[in-house]
N, C-alpha and C positions, 0 to 999 in steps of 0.2 A: 087660785083654783087648784085642792089638793091635786096629786098623780096621781091616787087611786080613784079623782072622779071620772079621768078621763071612759069613752066608749069599749078602748079595748080590751078594758077589765071587768067589763058588764056585758060585752054582748059579743058572743060566738064567730058570729061573721066579723064585724070588726077584725074583732082578733086574727080573725087568719087572713083578711085581708092588709093587716098592719104584719104579716110575718110573712108574709108575702111576696111584699115591697121591699123585706130585707133581706132576702134567701134569691131572690129571685129580680135582681133589680135591671135583667135584662130579658125577661119573660122566661117562663115554666122551662128547669133544666129537669131532663126525666135521670132517676137515680140508677136506671136500669140501664141503658145505652148508653146516655152524658147527653143526649142531642139536647140542641136549645130552641127555645121557642116554637119548639115542632109538635105542641099537642092540642089537643082538643078537651074544652072543659067538660066533662059528663053533664046531664040535665036531665029532672024527670024525677018521679018520687023514687025511681029502685035505685035512684043513684044515693048516696051523701054526698053531701056541700064540701065544691071544695076537690070534685075528683076530679083527676085527669087520665085523658089516652095518650099515651104517646103513638106518633102517627109512624116512625122510626119498626116500634120492635114491637107495638100494640099491646104494651104494658099497663097496667093504669096503677097510677099513685097519687101521693097528693104531698105538700108542702111541705107535711110530719115527717114524712117518711126521711130514716137516719139522723132524723136525730132523739132529745130524752120527752117530747112529745109522741113520739110516734107507738102506738097500739096503746094507746091509755083511755079509758073511757072516760078521764074525769076532763070536764069542757076546757075549752083552750083555753077560755079567758081567765079561767083559774090558775092554770099554769103562766100564765106570764105575771097576775097579781101577785101570783108566790114567789116569780120569778125576783123580781120589781122588787117584795119586802125585802128579801133577804140579801140582795143586791147593795139594796138604798141602807139597808138599818146598820148605821154605826156601829152599835154593840153588837148584833145580830138578832134573830130572832127565833123561837123556839116554836116546835112544829105545834104544836098544842097553840099556840098565840097566831096559827096561821089558823090553824083548823077554826077557830074561835070568829076569825076575821071572815075565813070566806065559806063558812059555812060546813066544814067539812069533819066525816066522824076524825079519832085519834090513828089510827090505823091508814086513812087516806092520806092526810096531814103526814105519815112518817113515811109513807113509801115516795109521797110528793116532793119532799122535803132531801130525804136521802138520793131520789135518781139525782135532784137539782147539785147537790153537793157533789155528786158523783161525775157529772158532768164535768166537774172543773177541777179534779182531775188531771194532772200530768201524766200524758200516757208515752215521752219520751225525755227519760229524766238523764241529762247530762251532766257526771261528772267534776265536783267543785275542783278548784283550782287549774293550774297551768304556771304558765313564764313567768318569772318575778311577782306571784301571786302566794299570799299567804293563807293557810287552810289552819284551823284551828279546832281539835278533837277533846270530848269529853266526854264520860259514861256515866252512866244511874242507872240504881234499879227501880223496879217500875213492879210495886203491887201494894196491899195491904200489911197490915201489919201482923204477926201472927200472936197476940193475942186476940186480936177484930177478930181470927176464923172461930169456924165450930171446933170442936175441941176432938173430932174424929180427921179433922183435915189439918190440922197442926204436924209441922214438921218435927217439934223440938232437937232443932240440933245447933239450934243458936241462934244472933240474933244478925243484923245486915243486912246482907244480899239473899240469906236462905231463904228459900222458900220464893224470892221475886225473881222477874226475867229482867236480863242483861241489854238495856240498850246505848249504843253511841252515837254521838249527834257529829258530824263536821259542817262548821259554818267556816263558810267564804268569808276575809273579810270583806265588805261594802256588796255582798252578794248574796243569796240565801241557803237557810240550812238542810240538810239532808238526817233525816233520822234513821235508824237498821238496826235491826231486833236481831242480838245475837244468840245464836242457837249454842246451849249447853250456859253461856254467859262467864264462862272465864274470865278472870282481870286481865288484860292485853293481849287476847286476840284479837280482837278486833283491827289494832293498830296494825299488827302482822299481816295481815289479810288484806287490810283496804291499800297499805304500802307495796304491797310486794306486786297486784294490779294495776297499780297507778301511781309512777314516781310524781310525787309531788313535795313540796314543803308544808311541813306539817309544826305547829305547836301546841304542845298536850298541856292541858289546862287545869292537870289532875294537882289538888293542894296532897294528897296522900302519897304513901311510896307503893309503888308495883312497877309491871314491866311496860307499861307503857310510859310511867313518866321516864323511864331510867332511854324508852326507846328514842326521845327528844332528839330532833336531826334537823339538817338543813341538808337537803337533796337538790 
């Protein structure tokens, strides 16, 4: 049986029950005051399914509050299906493909995928390196070729990094990669700025002569 044939991907009530069991294993948690398992399920036609009212602060809430599914008109089971497709696809999946599979418009599918990817972004990024670790650093220029630009947007100042944005990356051996945009883009500035803020050991990977290459050292 395919994973996509599960009821949580086709029925909104099943999807909500599944999400409640994962987020609230010990009972509903009020996102306003933090009280656990002290909420009443609101029933009746005037209340939407899955709406609770906290007995302590009397505020209403549902399981989607403070999640990426909050304040969305897209059915919850389609949110879960799209999340599953993006996480389970070995080579990734496009918003257009998700839209075709789930019966969503291009704009809705793009919004849905963008929010899911944004929820995966790290909010607290620790600087790479540390005692006894090696961080490698290199820079590159990102942007299109001058000849491919419209004549009115060409700078006519030469080749190489002209008209492009400078980006440098820090790679910790056996760790992660952190990339940063360089305002101004002058070669060598990234090394000086980062080394001044964090005392680490760096190994430059530049193959051409520049101030970054001359700054190679052990700290």
